[in-house]
LOBA-172281 format. One line per 8 residues: number of its first residue (from 1); their letters; for each residue x, y negated, z negated of C-alpha. Coordinates in nm, 3 decimals. Each point is the difference from the previous one (the first is absolute). Layout:
N
NUM	a	X/Y/Z  ...
//
This chain:
803
1	matpvapl	-3.147/7.653/12.105  -0.033/-0.269/0.262  0.170/0.054/0.332  0.221/-0.307/0.052  -0.082/-0.192/0.312  0.281/0.036/0.244  0.151/-0.335/0.101  -0.062/-0.146/0.343
9	lhdepqaa	0.162/-0.259/0.219  -0.076/-0.369/-0.015  0.152/-0.304/0.168  0.004/0.199/0.323  0.160/-0.200/0.283  -0.239/-0.148/0.248  0.194/0.132/0.301  0.304/0.211/0.067
17	gillpgtt	0.325/-0.187/-0.031  -0.134/-0.268/-0.239  0.164/0.008/-0.343  -0.195/-0.051/-0.319  0.063/-0.340/-0.164  0.284/0.037/-0.246  0.082/0.354/0.119  0.365/0.095/0.020
25	qhsdqtns	0.069/0.241/0.285  0.296/0.238/0.023  0.002/0.201/0.324  0.217/0.294/0.101  -0.103/-0.031/0.367  -0.026/-0.280/0.251  -0.324/0.126/0.158  -0.269/-0.225/-0.150
33	dsrvgeli	-0.285/0.232/0.097  0.115/0.326/-0.163  0.272/0.015/-0.257  0.096/0.103/-0.349  0.027/-0.289/-0.238  -0.075/-0.145/-0.341  -0.265/-0.254/-0.102  0.007/-0.194/-0.326
41	lpngdtyr	-0.330/-0.170/-0.080  -0.035/-0.318/-0.208  -0.179/0.189/-0.278  0.296/0.232/-0.051  -0.130/0.300/0.196  0.244/0.165/0.241  -0.030/0.229/0.299  0.271/0.197/0.174
49	galsgntp	-0.066/0.219/0.301  -0.135/-0.002/0.352  -0.139/-0.331/0.125  -0.194/-0.113/0.301  0.061/-0.371/0.001  -0.050/-0.096/-0.362  -0.253/0.279/-0.062  0.083/0.337/-0.163
57	hgpgcyiw	-0.049/0.268/0.265  0.145/0.348/-0.043  0.177/0.154/-0.299  0.087/-0.243/-0.276  0.012/-0.078/-0.371  -0.191/-0.282/-0.166  0.082/-0.107/-0.357  -0.235/-0.227/-0.194
65	sdgcvyeg	0.138/-0.249/-0.249  -0.157/0.193/-0.288  0.188/0.319/0.092  -0.264/0.183/0.205  0.151/0.183/0.300  -0.144/0.138/0.322  0.215/0.209/0.234  -0.144/0.141/0.317
73	dwrrglrh	-0.153/-0.081/0.335  -0.133/-0.342/0.106  -0.204/-0.115/0.294  -0.049/-0.367/0.085  0.062/-0.111/-0.357  -0.219/0.260/-0.165  0.086/0.332/-0.163  -0.093/0.264/0.255
81	grgktlwp	0.111/0.364/0.011  0.178/0.192/-0.274  0.141/-0.181/-0.296  0.063/-0.014/-0.373  -0.087/-0.272/-0.252  0.168/-0.022/-0.340  -0.154/-0.227/-0.267  0.196/-0.152/-0.291
89	tgatytgd	-0.210/0.213/-0.238  0.147/0.314/0.154  -0.314/0.088/0.198  0.059/0.122/0.354  -0.199/0.070/0.313  0.134/0.209/0.287  -0.206/0.058/0.310  -0.181/-0.159/0.291
97	ysggyiyg	-0.071/-0.369/0.062  -0.205/-0.167/0.272  -0.054/-0.370/0.067  0.154/-0.095/-0.334  -0.220/0.235/-0.203  0.057/0.335/-0.164  -0.181/0.210/0.260  0.033/0.373/0.067
105	qgtytagl	0.162/0.267/-0.215  0.219/-0.089/-0.293  0.095/0.050/-0.362  -0.019/-0.259/-0.276  0.177/0.068/-0.330  0.013/-0.208/-0.316  0.134/0.208/-0.286  -0.257/0.269/-0.082
113	nsyrggwk	-0.259/-0.164/0.227  0.015/0.118/0.360  -0.210/0.039/0.313  0.078/0.203/0.311  -0.233/-0.013/0.297  -0.169/-0.227/0.250  -0.010/-0.382/-0.012  -0.190/-0.269/0.185
121	lnlkhghl	0.058/-0.374/-0.039  0.188/0.051/-0.329  -0.282/0.217/-0.140  -0.009/0.373/-0.058  -0.200/0.146/0.284  -0.030/0.348/0.145  -0.044/0.364/-0.089  0.204/0.205/-0.248
129	glqtypng	0.163/-0.299/-0.167  0.164/0.109/-0.326  -0.003/-0.248/-0.289  0.187/0.076/-0.322  -0.066/-0.225/-0.299  0.245/-0.078/-0.284  -0.214/0.190/-0.254  0.024/0.320/0.204
137	dtfqgswv	-0.340/-0.018/0.177  -0.002/0.075/0.373  -0.240/-0.041/0.290  0.033/0.154/0.342  -0.259/-0.066/0.263  -0.158/-0.261/0.220  0.070/-0.373/-0.039  -0.181/-0.286/0.175
145	hgqmqghg	0.126/-0.358/-0.031  0.176/0.067/-0.328  -0.286/0.193/-0.163  -0.045/0.369/-0.067  -0.276/0.070/0.252  -0.113/0.338/0.129  0.109/0.348/-0.102  0.288/0.047/-0.241
153	tytwangn	0.139/0.159/-0.313  0.070/-0.198/-0.317  0.198/0.173/-0.274  0.040/-0.145/-0.346  0.325/0.045/-0.190  -0.190/0.208/-0.259  -0.105/0.252/0.266  -0.354/-0.117/0.078
161	tyvgamkd	-0.069/0.009/0.373  -0.262/-0.146/0.233  -0.045/0.128/0.355  -0.257/-0.175/0.214  -0.122/-0.324/0.150  0.118/-0.343/-0.107  -0.146/-0.341/0.081  0.160/-0.335/-0.081
169	gvmsgkgi	0.240/0.169/-0.238  -0.260/0.190/-0.206  -0.149/0.346/0.017  -0.310/-0.026/0.217  -0.165/0.274/0.202  0.045/0.372/-0.044  0.292/0.124/-0.205  0.134/0.229/-0.269
177	ltwnngds	0.158/-0.116/-0.325  0.186/0.263/-0.202  0.131/-0.057/-0.349  0.322/0.152/-0.131  -0.201/0.222/-0.237  -0.176/0.168/0.293  -0.330/-0.190/-0.021  -0.109/-0.173/0.319
185	fegnwldg	-0.282/-0.168/0.188  -0.093/0.071/0.360  -0.251/-0.233/0.155  -0.076/-0.358/0.093  0.170/-0.318/-0.124  -0.076/-0.371/0.014  0.239/-0.279/-0.103  0.215/0.238/-0.200
193	amhgygiy	-0.282/0.175/-0.188  -0.197/0.321/0.049  -0.315/-0.104/0.183  -0.243/0.231/0.174  -0.009/0.377/0.017  0.280/0.216/-0.135  0.117/0.309/-0.187  0.148/-0.061/-0.341
201	twkdsgyy	0.184/0.287/-0.168  0.187/0.078/-0.316  0.291/0.231/0.072  -0.099/0.241/-0.277  -0.369/-0.085/-0.036  -0.233/-0.015/0.293  -0.144/-0.223/0.270  -0.231/-0.297/0.011
209	vgtwtrgv	-0.164/-0.069/0.338  -0.180/-0.331/0.020  0.015/-0.368/0.074  0.200/-0.288/-0.145  -0.046/-0.376/0.003  0.317/-0.206/-0.028  0.187/0.246/-0.214  -0.271/0.155/-0.218
217	kdgkgtfy	-0.249/0.281/0.047  -0.331/-0.147/0.112  -0.306/0.200/0.095  -0.064/0.372/0.005  0.266/0.268/0.029  0.075/0.359/-0.093  0.259/0.149/-0.235  0.133/0.349/0.084
225	pkcrgipv	0.202/0.200/-0.256  0.339/0.118/0.114  -0.114/0.361/0.035  -0.251/-0.111/0.268  0.261/-0.136/0.239  -0.144/-0.177/0.304  0.024/0.214/0.317  0.237/-0.124/0.265
233	tdiddlrn	-0.277/0.023/0.261  -0.211/-0.259/-0.182  0.296/-0.237/-0.037  0.087/0.038/0.368  -0.362/-0.075/0.088  0.018/-0.325/-0.196  0.322/-0.095/0.180  -0.146/0.078/0.340
241	rgvlpgae	-0.293/-0.230/-0.077  0.240/-0.280/-0.097  -0.107/-0.006/-0.365  0.346/0.100/-0.130  0.349/-0.066/0.139  0.088/0.213/0.299  0.273/0.256/0.036  0.249/-0.270/0.097
249	sqthgsri	0.000/-0.117/-0.361  0.113/0.342/-0.128  0.366/-0.079/0.049  0.132/0.005/-0.350  0.034/0.325/-0.191  -0.285/0.242/-0.009  -0.354/-0.080/0.103  -0.150/-0.245/-0.251
257	lhsassdm	-0.343/0.041/-0.145  0.061/-0.173/-0.331  -0.095/-0.328/-0.162  0.099/-0.240/-0.270  0.044/0.074/-0.367  -0.088/-0.238/-0.282  0.306/-0.199/0.099  -0.174/-0.116/0.323
265	admvasrn	0.053/-0.370/0.059  -0.030/-0.224/0.299  0.295/0.055/0.227  0.050/-0.324/0.186  0.254/-0.066/0.268  0.105/-0.361/-0.034  -0.009/-0.200/0.318  0.333/0.018/0.170
273	qdsvgiss	0.157/-0.341/0.018  0.349/0.131/0.068  0.026/-0.156/0.341  -0.095/-0.350/0.092  -0.027/-0.185/0.324  0.247/-0.258/0.125  -0.114/-0.353/0.060  0.259/-0.091/0.258
281	vrslnfek	0.145/0.257/0.238  0.303/-0.220/0.071  0.098/-0.095/-0.355  0.360/0.066/-0.104  -0.076/-0.092/-0.362  -0.049/0.301/-0.221  -0.310/-0.049/-0.218  -0.006/0.241/-0.291
289	trstnvll	-0.332/0.160/-0.082  -0.112/0.198/-0.300  -0.310/0.200/-0.075  -0.118/0.261/-0.243  0.107/0.360/0.010  -0.243/0.224/0.178  -0.127/0.292/-0.206  -0.300/0.222/-0.015
297	errwslgv	-0.094/-0.087/-0.355  -0.227/0.179/-0.242  -0.220/-0.292/-0.080  -0.273/-0.074/-0.253  -0.244/-0.237/0.168  -0.361/-0.120/-0.028  -0.249/0.223/0.177  0.255/0.275/0.072
305	aiekflgr	0.005/0.202/-0.319  0.214/0.268/-0.152  -0.182/0.330/0.047  -0.142/0.123/-0.331  -0.171/0.330/-0.068  -0.302/0.011/-0.228  -0.197/0.285/-0.147  0.148/0.335/0.092
313	etnessai	0.380/-0.006/0.013  0.033/0.221/-0.307  -0.253/0.248/0.134  0.174/0.005/0.337  0.334/0.084/-0.162  -0.149/0.292/-0.193  -0.176/0.111/0.315  0.335/0.024/0.174
321	ercenkad	0.136/0.233/-0.263  -0.306/0.224/0.025  0.027/-0.005/0.378  0.360/0.120/-0.015  -0.089/0.278/-0.241  -0.312/0.123/0.184  0.019/0.060/0.372  -0.377/0.024/0.036
329	snlpiler	-0.074/-0.318/-0.195  -0.342/-0.148/0.069  0.079/-0.353/-0.115  -0.262/-0.243/0.130  0.051/-0.266/0.259  -0.100/-0.342/-0.134  -0.170/-0.273/0.198  0.087/-0.339/-0.148
337	eymqgvli	-0.109/-0.358/0.053  0.217/-0.301/-0.077  -0.061/-0.374/-0.017  0.322/-0.194/0.053  0.212/0.272/-0.155  -0.242/0.080/-0.283  -0.153/0.349/-0.018  -0.376/-0.045/-0.045
345	sevvvdas	-0.135/0.347/0.076  0.116/0.357/0.038  -0.203/0.297/0.129  0.094/0.366/0.043  -0.057/0.109/0.358  0.025/0.326/0.194  0.345/0.150/0.026  -0.002/-0.040/0.378
353	fsnplkrv	0.161/-0.323/0.109  -0.042/0.026/0.375  -0.331/-0.182/0.004  0.125/-0.309/-0.182  0.292/-0.023/0.241  -0.238/0.017/0.294  -0.177/-0.304/-0.141  0.321/-0.207/0.014
361	srrqkkiv	-0.104/-0.228/0.285  -0.340/-0.068/-0.152  0.154/-0.072/-0.339  0.257/-0.232/0.159  -0.275/-0.202/0.166  -0.189/-0.018/-0.328  0.294/-0.129/-0.204  0.078/-0.262/0.264
369	kdikkpgq	-0.360/-0.111/-0.018  0.007/0.001/-0.381  0.305/-0.228/-0.029  -0.108/-0.238/0.272  -0.037/-0.356/-0.115  -0.360/-0.115/-0.035  -0.155/-0.188/0.288  0.050/-0.016/0.373
377	tiikghrs	0.293/-0.190/0.147  -0.124/-0.281/0.226  0.155/0.038/0.343  -0.076/-0.163/0.334  -0.348/0.103/0.108  -0.129/0.021/-0.357  -0.315/-0.204/-0.062  0.183/-0.211/-0.262
385	ydlmlslq	0.322/-0.051/0.196  -0.066/-0.360/0.108  -0.133/-0.084/-0.345  0.317/0.138/-0.160  0.221/-0.206/0.234  -0.198/-0.315/-0.079  0.023/0.066/-0.372  0.375/0.061/0.012
393	lgirytvg	0.064/-0.311/0.211  -0.210/-0.214/-0.231  0.163/0.122/-0.321  0.346/-0.041/0.150  -0.087/-0.357/0.094  -0.157/-0.078/-0.339  0.281/0.136/-0.214  0.266/-0.147/0.225
401	kitpiqrr	-0.161/-0.344/-0.026  -0.058/-0.004/-0.376  0.326/0.161/-0.116  0.239/-0.290/0.080  -0.215/-0.240/-0.205  0.153/-0.063/-0.340  -0.170/0.200/-0.272  -0.225/-0.195/-0.234
409	evrasdyg	-0.285/0.055/-0.240  -0.347/0.049/0.145  -0.214/-0.314/0.006  -0.375/-0.050/0.017  0.039/-0.109/0.364  0.142/0.346/0.084  -0.344/0.155/-0.051  -0.316/-0.029/0.204
417	srasfwmn	-0.082/-0.044/0.368  0.232/-0.300/0.045  0.297/0.213/-0.098  -0.057/0.229/0.297  0.133/-0.047/0.352  -0.053/0.161/0.337  0.212/0.054/0.311  -0.065/0.107/0.361
425	fpkngsrl	0.200/0.297/0.130  -0.035/0.000/0.382  0.122/0.315/0.172  0.268/-0.186/0.193  0.126/-0.179/-0.309  0.017/-0.368/-0.087  0.244/-0.250/-0.144  -0.058/0.143/-0.348
433	tpshhadn	-0.095/0.362/0.069  0.168/0.282/0.193  -0.148/0.186/0.295  -0.159/0.333/-0.085  -0.189/0.297/0.144  -0.326/-0.047/-0.189  -0.295/-0.211/0.117  -0.009/-0.371/-0.075
441	fkwkdycp	-0.101/-0.051/-0.363  -0.042/-0.262/-0.269  0.170/0.052/-0.333  -0.111/-0.144/-0.331  0.202/0.016/-0.320  -0.165/-0.066/-0.334  0.184/-0.172/-0.288  0.351/0.097/0.117
449	mvfrnlre	0.183/-0.170/-0.290  -0.204/0.188/-0.260  0.062/0.339/0.158  0.366/-0.080/0.054  0.035/-0.061/-0.375  -0.192/0.321/-0.072  0.243/0.196/0.217  0.296/-0.153/-0.178
457	mfkidaad	-0.166/0.063/-0.335  0.003/0.372/0.085  0.362/-0.020/0.124  -0.085/0.058/0.365  0.272/-0.129/0.231  -0.138/-0.189/0.302  0.226/0.187/0.243  -0.097/0.340/-0.145
465	ymvsicgs	-0.366/-0.099/0.018  0.024/-0.086/0.370  0.204/0.310/0.085  -0.245/0.224/-0.184  -0.310/-0.134/0.176  0.134/-0.162/0.316  0.307/0.212/0.076  0.053/0.240/0.287
473	dalrelss	-0.206/0.275/-0.169  -0.373/0.003/0.070  -0.262/-0.016/-0.272  -0.218/0.300/-0.085  -0.378/-0.021/-0.002  -0.183/0.177/-0.282  -0.355/0.122/0.004  -0.215/-0.198/-0.240
481	pgksgsvf	-0.076/0.200/-0.316  -0.288/-0.230/-0.103  -0.331/-0.123/0.128  0.122/-0.351/0.083  0.114/0.093/0.349  0.330/-0.180/-0.054  0.299/0.095/0.212  0.324/0.074/-0.188
489	flsqddrf	0.350/-0.027/0.140  0.311/0.128/-0.175  0.358/-0.113/0.066  0.234/0.279/0.108  0.201/-0.028/-0.322  -0.328/0.030/-0.199  0.068/-0.318/-0.199  -0.294/-0.207/0.126
497	miktlrks	-0.366/0.064/0.074  -0.196/-0.229/0.233  -0.379/0.001/-0.027  -0.268/-0.170/0.208  -0.240/-0.216/-0.202  -0.350/-0.130/0.049  -0.043/-0.375/0.007  -0.170/0.011/-0.339
505	evqvllrm	0.301/0.179/-0.151  0.235/-0.265/0.138  -0.215/-0.268/-0.159  0.009/0.180/-0.336  0.378/0.033/0.013  0.050/-0.366/0.091  -0.237/-0.107/-0.276  0.171/0.207/-0.270
513	lpeyyhhv	0.354/-0.050/0.131  0.109/-0.270/-0.252  -0.113/0.211/-0.295  0.140/0.315/0.162  0.340/-0.167/0.037  -0.009/-0.107/-0.364  -0.107/0.348/-0.114  0.274/0.197/0.176
521	rtyentli	0.256/-0.258/-0.111  -0.112/0.019/-0.363  -0.042/0.380/-0.018  0.306/0.150/0.165  -0.131/0.354/-0.060  -0.336/-0.069/0.165  -0.147/0.297/0.186  -0.222/-0.191/0.243
529	tkffglhr	0.084/0.003/0.369  0.308/-0.197/0.105  -0.084/-0.234/0.291  0.285/-0.127/0.220  -0.173/-0.169/0.293  -0.341/-0.092/0.143  -0.038/-0.046/0.376  -0.247/-0.014/0.287
537	vkpsssqk	0.041/0.106/0.363  -0.236/-0.111/0.278  0.079/0.173/0.332  -0.124/-0.191/0.302  -0.228/0.286/0.104  -0.107/0.139/-0.336  -0.138/-0.081/-0.343  0.188/-0.141/-0.297
545	frfvvmgn	0.196/0.235/-0.224  0.090/-0.101/-0.355  0.283/0.177/-0.179  0.154/0.009/-0.343  0.348/0.144/-0.061  0.026/0.197/-0.325  0.257/0.208/-0.182  -0.038/0.375/0.045
553	mfctelri	-0.021/0.156/-0.346  0.101/0.339/0.137  0.332/-0.114/0.145  0.218/0.262/-0.165  0.242/0.274/0.096  -0.218/0.244/-0.195  -0.286/0.163/0.184  -0.342/-0.103/-0.125
561	hrrfdlkg	-0.174/0.336/-0.023  -0.340/-0.135/-0.109  -0.152/-0.347/0.021  -0.319/-0.118/-0.167  -0.223/-0.306/0.042  -0.175/-0.041/-0.336  -0.282/-0.243/-0.084  -0.174/0.152/-0.302
569	sslgrstd	-0.328/0.068/0.184  -0.138/0.334/0.113  -0.243/-0.058/0.286  0.167/0.101/0.325  0.337/0.023/-0.174  0.126/0.325/0.146  0.175/0.077/0.324  -0.193/0.176/0.274
577	kvkident	0.312/0.146/0.161  0.024/0.377/0.012  0.378/-0.003/0.050  0.192/-0.195/-0.262  0.360/-0.103/0.066  0.246/-0.250/-0.142  -0.145/-0.286/0.202  -0.358/0.060/-0.115
585	tlkdldln	-0.128/-0.268/-0.237  -0.202/0.174/-0.268  -0.259/-0.166/-0.223  -0.133/0.002/-0.355  -0.184/0.332/0.011  0.300/0.168/0.164  0.229/-0.084/-0.289  0.062/0.311/-0.211
593	ysfyleps	0.300/-0.113/-0.202  0.063/-0.196/-0.318  0.330/-0.185/-0.019  0.193/-0.025/-0.325  0.246/-0.288/-0.034  0.233/-0.096/-0.281  -0.221/-0.186/-0.254  0.175/-0.335/0.043
601	wrqtllaq	-0.025/0.027/0.379  -0.368/0.087/-0.019  -0.065/-0.301/-0.222  0.190/-0.231/0.235  -0.179/0.141/0.306  -0.350/-0.036/-0.143  0.076/-0.352/-0.126  0.119/-0.111/0.344
609	ietdskfl	-0.299/0.155/0.176  -0.227/-0.181/-0.243  0.177/-0.331/0.071  -0.023/0.051/0.376  -0.364/0.107/-0.025  -0.081/-0.312/-0.201  0.158/-0.217/0.270  -0.213/0.169/0.268
617	kqhaimdy	-0.314/-0.035/-0.211  0.060/-0.375/-0.030  -0.005/-0.022/0.379  -0.317/0.212/0.033  0.193/0.284/0.163  -0.135/0.354/-0.008  0.036/0.327/0.191  0.378/0.010/-0.057
625	slllgvhf	0.181/0.330/-0.057  0.294/0.152/-0.176  0.216/0.157/0.269  0.188/0.288/-0.158  0.277/0.199/0.167  0.128/0.322/-0.155  0.332/0.169/0.072  0.002/0.350/-0.148
633	rapqslrt	0.310/0.164/-0.137  -0.031/0.359/-0.128  -0.276/0.160/-0.206  0.129/0.111/-0.340  -0.066/0.367/0.072  0.249/-0.011/0.289  0.265/-0.219/-0.161  0.343/0.130/-0.094
641	qasfhqai	0.241/-0.144/-0.249  0.249/-0.085/0.273  0.206/-0.301/-0.088  0.232/-0.223/0.190  0.336/-0.150/-0.072  0.205/-0.243/0.198  0.324/0.111/0.160  0.231/-0.266/0.139
649	lpdrlavl	0.209/0.108/0.294  0.315/-0.200/0.084  -0.069/-0.271/0.257  -0.357/0.122/0.045  -0.344/-0.089/-0.118  -0.150/0.150/-0.313  -0.192/0.324/0.038  -0.251/0.159/-0.232
657	seegalee	0.032/0.376/-0.040  -0.184/0.268/-0.194  0.279/0.096/-0.234  0.050/-0.033/-0.371  -0.203/-0.206/-0.242  -0.169/-0.332/0.046  0.222/-0.298/-0.073  -0.050/-0.165/-0.335
665	dvlnspeg	-0.137/-0.325/0.140  -0.297/0.178/0.161  -0.325/0.014/-0.197  -0.198/0.306/0.103  -0.356/-0.029/-0.132  -0.212/0.308/-0.085  -0.197/-0.053/0.319  0.310/0.048/0.214
673	lvlvqras	0.024/-0.363/0.113  0.356/-0.127/-0.014  0.049/-0.354/-0.131  0.341/-0.165/-0.014  0.118/-0.322/-0.155  -0.015/-0.295/0.236  0.285/0.024/0.247  0.280/-0.250/-0.043
681	dqndvvig	0.065/0.016/0.374  -0.322/-0.103/0.167  0.126/0.125/0.337  -0.076/0.353/-0.126  -0.367/-0.080/-0.067  -0.276/0.001/0.259  -0.222/-0.304/-0.047  -0.342/-0.015/0.161
689	shirgarl	-0.069/-0.254/0.274  -0.149/-0.341/-0.088  0.022/0.078/-0.372  0.040/-0.251/-0.282  -0.066/0.016/-0.370  0.154/0.168/-0.302  0.120/0.358/-0.020  -0.184/0.238/-0.229
697	rsssasfe	0.158/0.110/-0.327  -0.027/0.351/-0.138  -0.052/0.105/-0.362  0.218/0.306/0.069  0.287/-0.240/0.069  -0.053/-0.219/-0.307  -0.212/-0.230/0.214  0.288/-0.079/0.231
705	evdlllpg	-0.052/-0.051/0.373  0.015/0.330/0.188  0.018/0.133/0.354  -0.167/0.312/0.135  0.242/0.266/0.124  -0.157/0.248/0.241  0.248/0.284/0.058  0.029/0.049/0.371
713	tarlqiql	-0.136/-0.342/0.089  0.120/-0.321/-0.160  0.028/-0.224/-0.303  -0.303/-0.229/-0.001  -0.071/-0.325/-0.182  -0.316/0.032/-0.209  -0.241/-0.294/0.000  -0.368/-0.042/-0.061
721	gvnmpara	-0.180/0.172/0.287  0.324/0.109/0.168  0.195/0.324/-0.056  -0.196/0.072/-0.319  0.063/0.353/-0.134  -0.300/0.175/-0.155  -0.160/0.338/-0.067  -0.299/0.094/0.212
729	kqtveddd	-0.236/0.248/-0.158  -0.243/0.165/0.236  -0.357/-0.001/-0.127  -0.214/0.314/0.020  -0.375/0.010/0.050  -0.060/0.286/-0.244  0.025/-0.151/-0.346  0.000/0.346/-0.161
737	sedngqvy	0.301/0.111/0.195  0.314/0.066/-0.201  0.206/-0.136/0.287  0.028/-0.372/-0.059  0.131/-0.064/0.347  0.342/-0.010/0.164  0.243/-0.269/-0.117  0.228/-0.179/0.245
745	dvvlylgi	0.278/-0.252/-0.028  -0.095/-0.291/0.225  0.122/-0.342/0.106  -0.275/-0.262/0.034  -0.043/-0.305/0.224  -0.302/-0.221/-0.056  -0.151/-0.341/0.059  -0.330/-0.186/0.038
753	idilqeys	-0.115/-0.047/0.361  -0.298/-0.139/0.197  -0.019/-0.315/-0.210  -0.170/-0.223/0.259  -0.361/0.118/-0.032  -0.210/-0.271/-0.162  -0.332/0.073/-0.171  -0.186/-0.191/0.270
761	irkkieha	-0.369/-0.028/0.081  0.032/0.296/0.233  0.153/0.212/-0.277  -0.271/-0.106/-0.244  -0.266/0.116/0.246  0.187/0.327/0.050  0.013/0.047/-0.378  -0.374/-0.055/-0.037
769	ykciqyns	-0.080/0.241/0.283  0.225/0.281/-0.130  -0.128/-0.038/-0.357  -0.345/0.102/0.126  0.136/0.319/0.156  0.282/0.101/-0.239  0.118/-0.030/-0.356  0.132/-0.356/-0.040
777	lsisvvep	0.304/0.127/-0.191  0.108/0.228/0.283  0.014/-0.254/0.283  0.309/-0.200/0.087  -0.178/-0.330/0.069  -0.056/-0.160/-0.340  0.060/-0.350/-0.133  0.368/-0.080/-0.083
785	slyserfl	-0.022/0.013/-0.381  -0.161/0.345/0.000  0.237/0.116/0.274  0.304/-0.109/-0.203  -0.125/0.167/-0.318  -0.082/0.328/0.175  0.331/-0.007/0.189  0.203/-0.036/-0.320
793	kfiqtifp	-0.187/0.282/-0.176  0.057/0.230/0.295  0.374/-0.078/0.010  0.023/0.087/-0.370  -0.144/0.343/0.072  0.254/0.058/0.278  0.284/-0.088/-0.238  -0.107/0.153/-0.334
801	ens	0.203/-0.041/-0.315  0.294/0.237/-0.021  -0.035/0.206/-0.316
//
């Protein structure tokens, strides 16, 4: 409920003794400096009380023409001291005022919505402020400038309680959330979701000690049966080291060591907009303001998932019964590993749990390292800092110059060297360019009209494009995974990749640009790299740098657990890294999975790859790759039959919970992938960035368009190469083995990259030289026709027919 802005004086007299124009004065005293009188303003407002000249000063009552009333102390025309305001809606405020603002201690009441505590400049501010919401929720704790900020206790009407740190109105920091069924979570929070280390306990089950990432288990952790309760000394040790909330958080009920049940959802405190500032401190006009009610809502949002339990819930329940019946139960402790809420491994460990707890700090550092975005943020002092500034300035200038021009079809004159332009960027600025902190540089932009149309073709808004690359956030520099020596930059929102090019690659791109434009326009599902800009920077004291801006195929809320660069050759096509992580780019010989798609999707995929490969062959391009990203769900051996249904809470967002049966409109395939009919409300569907083309249709839905529903994550739009559900079957080296390999549900992201390498004289010489040393079929450098044929055959083996 919005706190109405208390009215303030306007039309204040310029000096004591001067009446307002049109003001009727009735005075009970003859002393013009201090008296009790009545003022009637032209707009219908009236004041009766103490006056100093024509200015309210002392106790008095002011009545606005719309019925709003203030009665209390005044000082020099402003409310100052104790007073009470009554609004026509029935809302009241009683308390302190200062300088015309609600300031100090006071109580605001509007029906069932009330707040009692400190105020500052019409905003809730101070410690121990108590807010009661119309739905029965309450919060008592620290407020800063109208926001819940600092330590406090939020209690839902249904009995759920959070005790801990708040930031900007959401749970952030260390805190304890306890559900009305006795389950609770004690640990770290970020933006309203469990994030970091914590202890997660079922009231009647046991404990899970581990790490979370934005609401879901992520990384390694340990499950302890109830009969192996965690010693208080170990918990106190974790608190003393700052890993868990301190003793000051143990203020509600008994000491909490519990965590969420299957009903765990993101608990988000909406930003408090109850109080708003006042534009004019001397305004007598009452301006009504409204804003949304402030609640801590249980919200279902992208990237912050409902907590789901896979694999051993049934076993855990039976274990509890055995534990209660046998005092000396030797039930094992289980060490588990999760990927974004999905259980991927489970190992029985020693019954002692003290050692794992002692490794808390090390595990915390590891999970932070694991979820860190790829690349190194470019800050001042970084070797690429000036280059980044130059690139951002140039792109901002280019896009800002081309955007106002009326859109038109691309002409022949928009291609080639004459379609490019350059601009000087002196450090101190010029008539056309701003001053900046980088060295003087020259900027060259290639074929701006063509790339502008390409951006619009892929539905990229010019403002979003500039904010993503040229906004306040710095770019991130990636280490080059290939032999080209190119430098890669990634925008902070992961939407765009910027790559340095050799001069020969720029020439190839400019030469093939007309046909490239025609190709991507004709084939909306093309998988070849999306180019959005081609530029050159020449710093005054350095060499030229040529850049191309591309779409990042891995811009997704899902974590890419494995990524592969696949060419179809074998020589040198394995990674030499000993430690493999999510950011490692693996190669052909490292691939130990076959991916099974729906037959119609496989046919469409192979046909499009063949079309794209034919286009590259026509331009004598070779050495390109299929970049494949794999997001793993759960292996079948660890999957439960848990299902989700949608529960609609009054005046709240929809939540998915693990109760009851799956709704009828959900198509659950045998592989455990959940497909749903295309959503009628597209606001509920997550669409990939810079995506165009047709949706895929599923045979399981009578060849209707479908979306991919990932319980605990989101509803994703399925398109060719984007959000494609599949089964990944792990290959085994021993052909005689009865184990045919583990099977996983996966989501695939793929596209064709590195399409600017021409089969030049240098490559022909390299081919001849390597053919002498190695098998000619194993090397990557072969003529384009053979490369295309081999590439297609290899892709067919990666995506075999689904029997």
